[in-house]
Structure formats: structure tokens, C-alpha cells
C-alpha positions in Angstrom: 23.5 -9.1 3.8 20.2 -8.5 1.8 20.3 -9.7 -1.8 18.3 -8.4 -4.6 16.2 -11.7 -4.6 15.3 -11.1 -0.9 14.2 -7.5 -1.3 12.6 -8.7 -4.1 10.9 -11.1 -2.2 10.1 -8.8 0.5 9.1 -6.2 -1.8 6.5 -8.9 -3.4 5.2 -9.7 0.0 4.6 -6.2 1.0 3.0 -5.5 -2.3 0.5 -8.8 -1.6 -0.3 -7.3 1.6 -0.8 -3.7 0.2 -3.4 -5.2 -2.4 -5.5 -6.9 0.7 -5.1 -3.5 2.5 -6.6 -1.9 -0.7 -9.3 -4.4 -0.8 -10.4 -3.6 2.6 -10.4 0.0 2.4 -12.1 -0.5 -1.2 -14.9 -3.0 0.4 -15.4 0.0 3.0 -15.9 2.8 0.0 -18.3 0.2 -1.6 -20.3 0.1 1.7 -20.4 3.9 1.9 -21.4 4.2 -1.5 -24.0 1.7 -1.5 -25.5 3.4 2.0 -26.3 6.6 0.2 -26.8 5.3 -3.5 -28.2 1.7 -3.5 -26.7 -1.4 -4.4 -23.8 -1.5 -6.7 -25.1 -4.1 -9.5 -21.8 -6.4 -10.1 -18.2 -6.2 -10.7 -18.6 -4.3 -14.1 -20.4 -1.9 -12.2 -18.2 -1.6 -9.4 -14.9 -1.3 -11.6 -16.7 1.7 -13.3 -17.6 3.5 -10.1 -14.0 3.0 -8.9 -12.3 4.3 -12.0 -14.8 7.2 -12.8 -16.9 8.3 -9.5 -15.9 10.8 -6.8 -16.6 8.5 -4.0 -13.8 5.9 -4.9 -11.2 8.8 -5.8 -9.5 8.8 -2.5 -8.1 5.2 -3.3 -6.3 6.6 -6.5 -3.1 7.6 -4.8 -2.9 3.8 -2.8 -3.6 2.4 -6.2 -0.9 4.4 -7.8 1.5 3.3 -5.3 1.2 -0.5 -5.8 0.9 0.0 -9.8 4.1 1.3 -9.2 5.7 -1.2 -6.6 4.5 -3.7 -9.1 6.5 -2.3 -11.8 9.5 -1.9 -9.4 9.3 -5.6 -8.7 8.8 -6.9 -11.8 11.7 -5.3 -13.5 14.8 -7.0 -14.4 17.0 -4.5 -12.5 19.0 -5.3 -9.3 16.8 -4.3 -6.0 18.7 -2.9 -3.3 18.3 -1.3 0.4 17.1 2.1 -2.0 14.1 0.7 -3.1 13.0 -0.6 0.2 13.7 3.1 1.7 11.6 4.7 -1.7 8.5 2.3 -0.4 9.0 3.2 2.9 9.1 7.1 2.0 6.2 6.8 -0.4 4.1 4.8 2.4 5.1 7.8 5.0 4.0 10.5 2.6 0.6 8.5 2.0 -0.2 7.6 5.4 1.3 10.8 7.2 -0.4 13.8 8.5 2.2 16.1 6.9 1.0 18.3 3.9 -2.1 18.1 1.9 -1.4 16.5 -1.4 -2.9 13.1 0.1 -5.6 14.6 2.4 -8.5 12.9 0.6 -6.8 9.5 1.0 -6.2 10.4 4.5 -9.9 11.4 5.1 -10.9 8.1 3.4 -8.8 5.8 5.4 -9.5 7.7 8.7 -13.4 6.8 7.8 -12.1 3.3 7.2 -9.7 2.6 9.9 -12.1 1.0 12.4 -13.2 -1.7 10.4 -11.6 -5.2 11.3 -10.5 -6.0 8.1 -8.7 -2.5 7.7 -6.8 -2.9 11.0 -6.1 -6.5 10.4 -4.7 -5.8 6.9 -2.8 -2.4 7.8 -1.2 -4.6 10.7 0.3 -6.8 8.5 1.8 -4.5 5.9 3.2 -2.4 8.3 4.9 -5.7 10.0 6.1 -6.5 6.4 7.4 -3.0 5.7 9.2 -3.1 9.5 11.0 -6.4 8.3 12.0 -5.0 5.1 13.2 -2.0 6.4 15.1 -3.6 9.4 16.9 -6.2 6.7 17.7 -3.0 4.5 19.2 -1.2 7.5 21.2 -4.0 8.2 22.4 -4.1 4.4 23.0 -0.3 4.3 24.9 -0.1 7.6 28.6 0.7 6.9 30.8 -2.0 8.7 28.1 -4.1 9.4 29.2 -7.7 10.0 27.4 -10.6 8.0 26.4 -13.9 9.9 
């Protein structure tokens, strides 16, 4: 049976993996920007660009999802299979090909998807999500046997 503690542990691991994925995507966006505009002078200049420049706007939906996930895992409320399902649904909306709401993110991701670091970090968060979903399915299956 999946407990609130194990769900929190799984979601924290997933949040960490998503941060690595975001970092890999940010590296690609930074490289694209520097190719067009020239070198970014330091972390404060990069931060300002990420917050304000259109070249980095496509990353915002993932940033928002990560912030929400952090809020959920930092809360004192009990976490359940439903929380895992919510994260899975949000990632499906973001990464899926249906709808236009996240088309800018998908276009940026498509440009970045060949990068080895992006591939590696994406594989990791997908693996962790699959594990969390499988554990949540075991919890929410009526009549499931506990080991």
C-alpha cells in the first residue's frame, strides 16, 4: 500500500528530476539565445532574460508546474494516489500533442529534444513518473492485496 510518506518521497524525487530536465532545457535555450544575440554576462543577466525575454518564455509552463509540485510536496496535507494522477495529467497536457495551450513549450522542447542532456533528464523523470503511477495504481485498485 502506498502511504502519504511514500507518495511524498516519490513526488519529491520526480520534482528533483524535473528540475534537472528544466535545467537541461534552459541550457539549450541559453545556447540558442547566445548564438543569435551574443554571450550572456553572468547569472544575473541570465535570470533577467529568463524572467523577461521572449526567447525564454516557452519554459514558463514547466516552471509553473514545478512550482506547483513543490507547493504540494511542501504542504502538510496527506498525499495520495490522486496527487500522483494530477501530476501525470499535468505532464501529459504539457508534453502531449493535443491542444494548443502549450504549443510554445512543445516547440521549444522539440528544438531541444535532440540534446543528450535533455534526453537523459527526460528519461529519468519519465521513469520516476511511471514508478509513481504504478504505485498509485496499486493503491487505488479496489480489492488489491497488500504485500
